[in-house]
C-alpha positions in Angstrom: 50.8 -106.1 19.3 52.7 -108.8 17.5 51.2 -111.0 14.8 51.4 -113.9 17.2 48.8 -112.3 19.4 46.1 -112.9 16.8 44.8 -116.3 15.6 45.2 -117.3 12.0 43.0 -115.3 9.7 42.2 -112.4 12.0 43.1 -109.1 10.4 41.9 -106.3 12.8 42.8 -103.5 10.4 40.2 -104.6 7.9 37.4 -102.0 7.6 33.8 -103.3 7.6 30.6 -101.4 7.0 27.7 -102.8 9.1 24.3 -102.0 7.6 21.3 -103.1 9.7 17.7 -103.5 8.5 16.3 -102.6 11.9 12.8 -103.5 10.7 13.9 -107.0 10.1 16.5 -107.8 12.9 16.1 -107.9 16.6 18.0 -105.3 18.7 18.7 -108.1 21.3 21.5 -109.5 19.1 23.6 -106.5 18.3 26.3 -107.1 20.9 26.7 -110.7 19.7 26.9 -109.5 16.0 29.6 -107.0 16.8 31.5 -109.7 18.7 31.4 -112.0 15.8 32.4 -109.3 13.3 35.5 -108.5 15.4 36.9 -111.9 14.1 37.0 -110.4 10.7 38.0 -106.7 11.3 36.6 -103.5 12.7 33.1 -102.2 12.0 34.1 -98.6 11.4 30.8 -97.7 9.8 27.6 -98.8 11.7 24.2 -97.8 10.5 20.7 -99.0 11.3 17.8 -98.2 8.9 14.1 -97.8 9.8 11.3 -95.4 10.7 12.5 -94.4 14.2 9.1 -92.8 14.9 7.6 -96.3 14.9 6.9 -98.0 18.2 8.2 -101.3 16.7 11.7 -99.9 16.9 11.5 -98.6 20.4 13.8 -101.4 21.8 16.5 -100.3 19.3 17.0 -96.8 20.7 19.2 -97.7 23.7 21.3 -100.1 21.6 22.1 -97.4 19.2 23.8 -95.4 21.9 25.4 -98.4 23.6 27.1 -99.5 20.4 27.7 -96.2 18.6 25.3 -97.1 15.7 24.0 -94.2 13.5 20.3 -94.3 13.0 19.1 -93.6 9.4 15.6 -92.3 9.4 13.4 -93.5 6.5 9.7 -92.6 6.4 7.1 -94.9 5.0 6.1 -92.9 2.0 3.7 -95.6 0.7 1.8 -98.3 2.4 3.2 -101.7 1.7 6.4 -100.4 0.2 9.6 -101.1 2.1 11.5 -97.8 1.7 14.0 -98.9 4.3 15.5 -101.5 2.0 15.9 -99.0 -0.8 17.7 -96.5 1.5 20.1 -99.2 2.7 20.9 -100.3 -0.9 21.6 -96.7 -1.9 23.9 -96.2 1.0 25.7 -99.4 0.3 26.4 -98.5 -3.2 27.6 -95.0 -2.2 29.9 -96.5 0.4 31.2 -99.0 -2.2 32.4 -96.1 -4.4 33.4 -93.5 -1.9 35.0 -95.4 1.0 38.0 -97.7 1.1 36.3 -100.7 2.7 37.4 -104.3 2.9 34.0 -105.8 3.5 30.3 -105.2 4.2 28.0 -106.8 6.7 24.2 -106.9 6.1 21.9 -107.7 9.0 18.6 -108.8 7.6 16.4 -111.8 6.9 15.1 -110.3 3.7 16.1 -112.0 0.4 15.5 -108.8 -1.5 19.1 -107.9 -0.6 20.5 -110.8 -2.6 21.3 -108.7 -5.7 23.1 -106.1 -3.6 25.2 -108.9 -2.0 26.1 -110.2 -5.4 27.0 -106.8 -6.7 29.2 -106.0 -3.7 31.0 -109.3 -4.1 31.4 -108.7 -7.9 33.3 -105.6 -6.9 35.8 -107.6 -4.8 34.3 -107.2 -1.4 33.5 -109.9 1.1 29.9 -109.7 2.5 29.0 -111.2 5.9 25.3 -111.8 6.7 23.2 -112.1 9.9 19.6 -113.1 9.9 17.0 -115.5 11.3 16.7 -119.1 10.2 13.7 -118.1 8.1 16.1 -116.2 5.8 15.7 -117.5 2.3 18.6 -119.5 0.9 19.4 -117.2 -2.0 20.5 -114.5 0.4 22.3 -116.9 2.7 24.2 -118.5 -0.2 25.1 -115.2 -1.8 27.1 -114.1 1.3 30.7 -114.9 2.0 29.7 -116.1 5.4 26.2 -116.1 7.0 25.4 -116.7 10.6 21.9 -117.3 12.0 21.0 -115.1 14.9 19.7 -118.1 16.8 23.2 -119.5 16.7 24.6 -116.3 18.1 22.2 -116.6 21.0 23.5 -120.1 21.8 27.1 -119.0 21.5 26.8 -116.0 23.9 24.0 -116.4 26.5 23.1 -113.7 28.9 25.5 -113.0 31.8 24.9 -114.7 35.1 25.7 -113.3 38.5 27.2 -116.7 39.4 30.4 -117.6 37.6 30.3 -120.9 35.8 32.0 -123.8 37.6 35.6 -124.2 36.8 36.8 -127.3 34.9 38.5 -129.9 37.0 41.7 -129.7 35.0 42.6 -126.1 34.6 45.7 -124.0 35.0 46.3 -122.9 38.6 46.8 -119.2 38.9 49.4 -118.0 41.4 48.3 -117.3 44.9 48.9 -113.6 44.2 46.6 -113.8 41.1 43.9 -115.6 43.1 44.0 -113.0 45.8 43.8 -110.1 43.3 40.9 -111.7 41.5 39.0 -112.3 44.8 39.5 -108.7 45.9 38.5 -107.2 42.6 35.6 -109.5 41.7 32.5 -107.3 41.1 29.1 -108.9 40.7 27.7 -105.8 39.2 30.2 -106.2 36.3 29.2 -109.8 35.8 25.6 -108.6 35.5 26.4 -106.0 32.9 25.1 -108.0 29.9 26.7 -105.6 27.3 30.1 -105.7 28.9 30.1 -109.4 29.4 29.0 -110.0 25.7 31.9 -107.8 24.6 34.5 -109.4 26.8 33.4 -113.0 26.0 33.2 -112.2 22.3 36.7 -110.7 22.4 38.1 -113.9 23.9 36.3 -116.1 21.5 37.4 -114.0 18.5 41.1 -114.4 19.3 41.3 -117.7 21.2 43.8 -120.2 19.9 43.1 -123.9 19.4 43.8 -124.6 23.0 41.0 -122.2 24.1 43.3 -119.5 25.6 43.7 -116.0 24.2 46.6 -113.7 24.8 45.4 -110.8 27.0 46.7 -108.1 24.7 44.8 -109.6 21.7 41.6 -110.0 23.8 41.8 -106.4 24.9 42.3 -105.2 21.3 39.4 -107.4 20.1 37.1 -105.8 22.8 38.0 -102.3 21.5 37.1 -103.3 18.0 33.6 -104.0 19.1 33.0 -100.9 21.2 34.8 -97.8 22.5 35.5 -99.6 25.8 37.9 -98.2 28.4 38.5 -100.3 31.5 38.9 -97.2 33.7 35.2 -96.5 33.1 34.5 -99.7 35.0 36.9 -99.0 37.9 39.7 -101.2 36.4 43.1 -99.8 35.5 43.5 -102.1 32.4 42.0 -105.0 30.6 43.6 -107.7 32.7 42.0 -106.1 35.8 38.7 -105.7 34.0 38.5 -109.4 32.9 39.5 -110.4 36.5 36.9 -108.1 38.0 34.0 -109.8 36.4 34.9 -113.2 37.9 33.9 -114.9 34.6 37.4 -115.6 33.2 40.5 -117.5 34.2 43.7 -115.5 33.8 47.2 -117.0 33.8 50.6 -115.3 33.4 53.3 -117.5 32.1 57.0 -117.4 32.8 57.9 -114.9 30.1 55.3 -112.5 31.6 52.7 -112.9 28.8 49.2 -113.0 30.1 46.4 -115.3 28.8 42.7 -115.3 29.4 40.0 -118.0 28.9 36.2 -118.1 29.4 35.3 -120.2 32.4 32.4 -121.6 30.5 34.8 -123.3 28.0 35.1 -126.8 29.3 37.1 -127.9 26.3 40.1 -125.7 26.7 43.5 -126.9 27.6 44.5 -127.0 31.3 47.0 -124.3 30.6 48.0 -122.1 27.7 50.6 -123.5 25.3 53.8 -121.5 25.2 
């Protein structure tokens, strides 16, 4: 992949440790969080902390498998004491001194992590944060960048079985491309919320100012989020997988370079700039 395939500021080789306070963050947003993180690098280390025997974390269990997140068990040794926080802090400091990481990401709405963020940044690491709007400002302000989970929900809504209407002024794919898309469109893929979140997040992560992303860059961004292989979905490659969902517009320009855009994006250019 050439450097031109990625938008300015995206460095996919950067290694990020994602540490999740599962007691404090909803499992429903993990796909969107990973999609957002793919703009900054690859979450090579993914850990979620909590007492996994608790019924309150039941919804997390499937997500752990879907997104290759390692669960870290932490028993509640004392009533009223949050031992999960302590376990996360200990691991973060160990990773700081034993792994060659470029950044950390903390998913929590708990201001108790503010000193940890400040220490990580003092050691030269960027720290990205995710949390609810109730997150106290000291934690938010300590992070390099902080995104509210409610904003992620607005940016990546659940997949719909009906593709969004196409903008009036959009690039016209060739008749051959239209035929291929029509033949391969698969509503079951459009209803796969995890897959759609990954693909849409990938396009958003590497889209240029005109709203279009090079197909090779979008495929790479998708793989940074999850170990996704198009063949597992009945598609031979990423262009075929994007087309099969029916949720994206795909254009191939004269030099053979492919571009992809989310059909929901009404502000994109009519065709990719070349």
